[in-house]
C-alpha positions in Angstrom: 17.4 -0.1 -2.4 20.9 1.2 -3.0 22.7 0.7 -6.3 24.7 -2.2 -4.9 21.7 -4.4 -5.8 21.1 -3.2 -9.3 22.0 -6.7 -10.5 21.4 -9.0 -7.6 22.8 -12.5 -7.6 21.2 -15.3 -5.9 24.1 -15.6 -3.5 24.1 -11.9 -2.7 20.4 -12.1 -1.8 21.0 -15.2 0.4 23.9 -13.6 2.1 21.9 -10.4 2.9 18.9 -12.4 4.0 21.0 -14.4 6.4 21.8 -11.1 8.2 18.2 -10.9 9.4 17.8 -14.6 10.4 16.8 -14.2 14.0 16.8 -17.9 14.8 19.9 -19.7 13.6 21.2 -23.2 13.8 20.1 -26.7 12.8 17.6 -26.8 15.7 15.4 -24.2 14.0 14.7 -26.2 10.9 11.1 -26.8 12.1 10.6 -23.1 12.6 11.8 -22.2 9.1 9.6 -25.0 7.6 6.6 -23.5 9.4 7.5 -20.1 8.0 7.7 -21.5 4.5 4.3 -23.2 4.9 2.8 -19.9 6.2 4.2 -17.7 3.5 3.2 -20.2 0.8 -0.3 -20.2 2.2 -0.3 -16.4 2.3 0.7 -16.4 -1.4 -2.3 -18.7 -2.2 -4.5 -16.4 -0.1 -3.7 -13.4 -2.2 -4.8 -15.1 -5.3 -8.0 -16.3 -3.6 -8.8 -12.8 -2.2 -8.3 -11.2 -5.6 -10.7 -13.7 -7.2 -13.3 -13.2 -4.4 -13.0 -9.4 -4.2 -11.9 -8.6 -7.8 -13.1 -5.0 -7.9 -12.4 -3.9 -4.3 -9.1 -5.7 -3.5 -6.4 -3.2 -4.1 -2.6 -3.8 -4.0 -2.8 -7.3 -5.4 0.5 -7.2 -7.4 2.4 -5.5 -4.5 1.1 -8.2 -2.1 2.0 -11.0 -4.4 5.5 -9.6 -4.8 5.9 -9.3 -1.0 4.8 -12.9 -0.5 7.1 -14.3 -3.2 9.9 -12.5 -1.5 9.0 -14.0 1.9 8.8 -17.5 0.3 12.3 -16.9 -1.2 13.6 -15.8 2.2 12.5 -19.1 3.9 13.9 -21.2 1.0 17.3 -19.5 1.6 17.0 -20.2 5.3 16.2 -23.8 4.8 19.1 -24.2 2.3 21.5 -22.6 4.7 20.5 -24.9 7.5 21.3 -27.9 5.3 24.6 -26.4 4.1 23.3 -26.0 0.6 23.9 -23.0 -1.6 20.8 -21.2 -2.9 22.5 -20.4 -6.2 23.2 -24.1 -6.8 19.5 -24.9 -6.0 18.4 -22.1 -8.4 20.6 -23.3 -11.2 19.4 -26.9 -10.8 15.8 -25.6 -10.9 16.5 -24.2 -14.4 18.1 -27.4 -15.6 15.8 -29.9 -17.2 17.7 -32.7 -15.4 17.4 -30.8 -12.0 20.7 -32.2 -10.7 22.3 -30.4 -7.8 25.9 -29.5 -8.5 27.7 -27.7 -5.6 29.9 -24.6 -6.1 29.6 -23.8 -9.8 26.8 -21.2 -9.8 27.9 -18.3 -7.6 27.5 -15.8 -10.4 23.9 -16.7 -11.3 21.6 -13.7 -11.0 18.0 -13.6 -9.9 17.2 -11.9 -13.2 18.5 -14.9 -15.1 15.9 -17.2 -13.5 13.0 -15.8 -15.7 12.3 -14.7 -19.2 13.7 -11.2 -20.1 10.2 -9.9 -20.9 7.2 -10.7 -18.8 3.6 -9.5 -19.1 2.1 -7.6 -16.2 -0.8 -9.6 -14.6 -3.4 -7.5 -12.7 -5.4 -10.5 -11.6 -4.6 -14.2 -11.1 -4.6 -16.2 -14.3 -5.4 -19.9 -14.5 -1.7 -20.6 -15.1 -0.9 -18.8 -11.8 -3.4 -20.9 -9.9 -2.0 -24.1 -11.2 1.6 -23.1 -10.4 0.6 -22.0 -6.9 -1.1 -25.3 -6.2 2.0 -27.1 -7.5 4.2 -25.0 -5.2 2.0 -25.9 -2.2 2.3 -29.6 -3.1 6.1 -29.4 -3.4 6.4 -27.6 -0.1 4.5 -30.5 1.5 7.0 -33.0 0.0 9.9 -30.9 1.2 8.5 -31.0 4.7 8.4 -34.8 4.5 12.0 -35.0 3.2 13.2 -32.7 6.0 11.8 -35.2 8.6 14.2 -37.9 7.2 17.2 -37.2 9.4 20.7 -35.9 9.1 22.4 -38.5 6.8 24.2 -37.6 3.5 21.3 -39.2 1.7 18.9 -37.0 3.7 20.8 -33.9 2.6 20.5 -35.0 -1.1 16.8 -35.6 -0.7 16.3 -32.2 0.8 18.3 -30.6 -2.1 16.1 -32.4 -4.6 12.9 -31.2 -3.0 14.3 -27.7 -2.6 15.0 -27.7 -6.3 11.4 -28.7 -7.0 10.0 -26.0 -4.8 12.3 -23.4 -6.3 11.3 -24.5 -9.8 7.6 -24.0 -8.9 8.3 -20.6 -7.3 10.0 -19.4 -10.5 7.1 -20.7 -12.5 4.5 -19.1 -10.2 6.4 -15.8 -10.2 6.6 -15.8 -14.0 2.9 -16.6 -14.3 2.0 -13.8 -11.9 4.0 -11.3 -13.9 6.3 -10.6 -10.9 10.1 -10.9 -11.3 11.8 -12.8 -8.6 14.5 -10.1 -8.6 12.0 -7.4 -7.8 10.4 -9.5 -5.1 13.9 -10.2 -3.6 14.8 -6.5 -3.6 11.4 -5.7 -2.0 12.0 -8.4 0.6 15.5 -7.0 1.5 14.0 -3.5 1.8 11.4 -4.8 4.2 13.6 -6.9 6.4 16.3 -4.2 6.7 13.5 -1.7 7.5 12.7 -4.0 10.4 16.1 -5.4 11.3 18.8 -3.0 9.9 22.4 -3.6 9.4 23.2 -0.4 11.2 20.8 1.8 13.2 21.3 5.3 11.7 18.8 7.8 13.1 17.2 10.1 10.5 17.3 13.8 11.1 14.5 15.7 12.7 11.6 16.5 10.4 11.8 20.2 11.6 15.6 20.5 11.6 15.4 23.4 9.1 12.9 25.4 11.2 13.5 28.1 13.8 13.5 27.0 17.4 9.9 28.3 18.0 8.7 25.8 15.4 10.8 22.8 16.5 9.6 20.0 18.8 11.6 20.1 22.1 15.0 18.4 21.9 15.2 18.3 25.7 12.3 18.7 28.0 11.1 17.5 31.5 7.5 16.8 32.2 6.1 15.9 35.7 3.2 13.5 35.3 1.1 12.7 38.4 -2.3 11.4 39.4 -4.5 13.3 41.8 -8.1 12.9 42.9 -10.5 15.8 42.5 -13.9 15.4 44.2 -13.4 11.6 44.1 -12.4 11.4 40.4 -8.8 10.5 39.5 -7.2 12.8 37.1 -3.7 13.0 35.6 -2.0 16.3 35.6 1.2 17.3 33.7 3.6 20.2 34.5 6.9 21.4 32.9 8.9 23.9 34.8 5.9 24.8 37.0 3.6 25.4 34.0 0.7 23.0 33.4 0.7 21.2 30.1 -2.6 20.5 28.5 -5.8 19.6 30.3 -6.2 17.2 33.2 -7.0 13.8 31.8 -9.3 10.8 32.6 -9.5 7.4 30.9 -12.6 8.4 28.9 -13.8 4.8 29.2 -16.4 3.0 31.2 -13.9 0.4 32.4 -10.7 2.1 33.9 -7.6 1.2 32.0 -5.1 4.0 32.9 -5.3 5.5 29.4 -5.2 8.8 31.2 -1.4 8.4 31.2 -1.3 8.0 27.4 0.4 11.3 26.7 3.6 9.5 27.6 3.3 7.8 24.2 3.2 11.1 22.5 6.3 12.2 24.4 8.0 9.0 23.2 7.2 9.8 19.6 8.9 13.2 20.1 11.9 11.7 21.9 12.5 8.9 19.4 10.8 9.8 16.1 11.0 13.6 16.3 7.3 13.6 15.4 4.1 14.4 17.2 1.4 16.7 15.8 -0.4 16.3 19.2 2.6 17.7 21.1 3.1 20.4 18.5 -0.5 21.6 19.1 -0.2 21.2 22.8 3.0 23.3 23.0 2.0 25.6 20.2 5.0 24.7 18.0 3.2 24.3 14.7 5.2 25.2 11.6 3.2 28.2 10.6 6.1 29.6 8.5 5.2 26.9 5.9 1.4 26.9 5.3 1.4 23.5 3.6 3.2 21.8 6.5 1.1 23.7 9.0 -2.1 22.4 7.4 -1.1 18.9 6.3 1.5 17.7 8.8 0.5 19.7 11.9 -3.2 20.1 11.4 -6.3 18.4 12.9 -6.2 15.4 10.5 -2.6 14.6 11.4 -3.5 14.9 15.1 -6.3 12.4 14.6 -4.0 10.1 12.8 -1.5 10.1 15.7 -4.3 9.6 18.3 -5.6 6.8 16.2 -2.2 5.1 16.1 -1.9 5.5 19.8 -5.3 4.2 20.6 -5.0 1.2 18.3 -1.6 0.3 19.7 -3.0 0.5 23.2 -5.7 -2.0 22.4 -2.9 -4.4 21.1 -0.7 -3.7 24.1 -3.5 -4.5 26.6 -3.5 -8.1 25.2 0.3 -8.4 25.6 0.8 -7.2 29.1 1.6 -3.7 27.8 4.7 -5.3 26.1 6.3 -6.1 29.3 9.4 -8.3 28.6 9.4 -7.6 24.9 12.9 -6.9 23.7 14.0 -4.9 20.7 13.2 -6.9 17.6 10.3 -8.6 19.4 7.3 -6.6 18.3 5.3 -8.4 15.6 6.2 -7.2 12.1 2.5 -7.0 11.1 1.8 -4.7 14.0 4.6 -2.3 12.9 3.3 -2.5 9.3 -0.2 -1.5 10.5 1.3 1.5 12.2 3.0 2.4 8.9 -0.3 2.1 7.1 -1.9 4.5 9.7 0.6 7.2 8.9 0.9 6.6 5.2 1.1 9.9 3.3 2.4 11.8 6.4 6.0 12.5 7.2 6.1 9.9 9.9 5.8 7.1 7.3 9.5 7.8 6.5 10.4 6.5 9.9 11.8 3.0 9.6 10.0 0.2 11.3 12.8 -0.4 13.8 12.6 3.2 14.9 8.8 2.9 15.4 9.5 -0.1 17.6 12.0 1.8 19.7 9.4 4.6 20.2 6.7 2.1 21.1 8.8 0.1 23.5 10.1 3.2 25.3 6.7 4.7 25.5 5.3 1.5 27.1 8.2 1.1 29.5 7.3 4.6 30.8 3.6 3.8 30.8 4.2 0.7 33.0 6.3 2.8 35.3 3.4 5.2 35.7 0.9 2.4 36.2 3.0 1.2 39.1 4.0 4.5 40.7 1.1 6.8 39.6 3.6 9.7 39.2 6.9 10.2 37.5 9.3 12.7 35.8 9.6 12.1 32.1 12.6 13.5 30.2 12.7 13.9 26.4 16.2 13.4 25.1 16.1 13.6 21.4 19.9 13.8 21.0 20.1 10.2 22.3 16.6 9.2 21.1 15.5 8.3 24.6 12.5 8.9 26.7 13.8 8.7 30.3 11.6 8.2 33.3 12.3 8.3 37.1 10.5 8.7 40.4 8.8 12.0 41.1 9.1 13.0 44.8 5.8 13.5 46.6 
């Protein structure tokens, strides 16, 4: 996170979080309440999983911080829909009287909500369990208050219940050893990784290499299906030269996976990454032995094929993402992709860029499914994989 959030106020967080609110307006209160219930349940689940799998469950503290940030995001969304300032809610949560006072707390920081020094908790303590259960209880009471209507009294009831939920969240965060400020910053990093303020494309990973070690910035590939002795194969040619081997589905039930190289071309066009295509076109970065072995070697190729195969299984259940617009792929799906490529250069690609690559790849795949042949063009300058009909 940039230095602008070194000391993050509650209102700064709420304002930044509002930028990524995909469903706005009073008619979405039910949606945000469902989100708050879900994230609170996920927070409780992290404590349960750590107790159940104490020795083998890794990443507990990181997961708790992420879930606390998600709960905070939905609290901000619910407050915004009721025209309540999150800073006023937070200030009242610190006050023993808990009275909501509008407009007097704009400067309150997230850091000020907790003690200056907090112990690090590597496992859920009894205090944390109690505060989590109290949080869950207060979320339920908030849901009941929200059902009350739109009167002035209703808004005051919602404010009162939001204050109680926020108080419990502060206590739970403190008992877990996680600062709300750290959780909020982590939350902003995640949501802007997924829904950025501005889409700034990162430079190519091989920008500093000679042309013979760079993935193609522009390339046309003709992809077509042809039967050989009754077996359907996919062939690929670029400028009259065959690319790779002819492909089948490698599956008992046909599923058109033989067209899957189009996904690798999408990675090249959008991400500027594909160990598979580097190997196929003999563009490995041999001038740098470490890159050649780690980023362009067999293991990296297997990682890319693994990502592609896993995504294909997900896409089959979702009509190969037909009708999915940018911003519409599940966040968890993109996070799983990030986990696949962790430790490799591709994990520096933001989630929104991964989504672009996936959606463009599947748009091309659906075209090939329908037409069985096409001309694919890699246009890295515009981060586009273009596809059009290939004459017979």
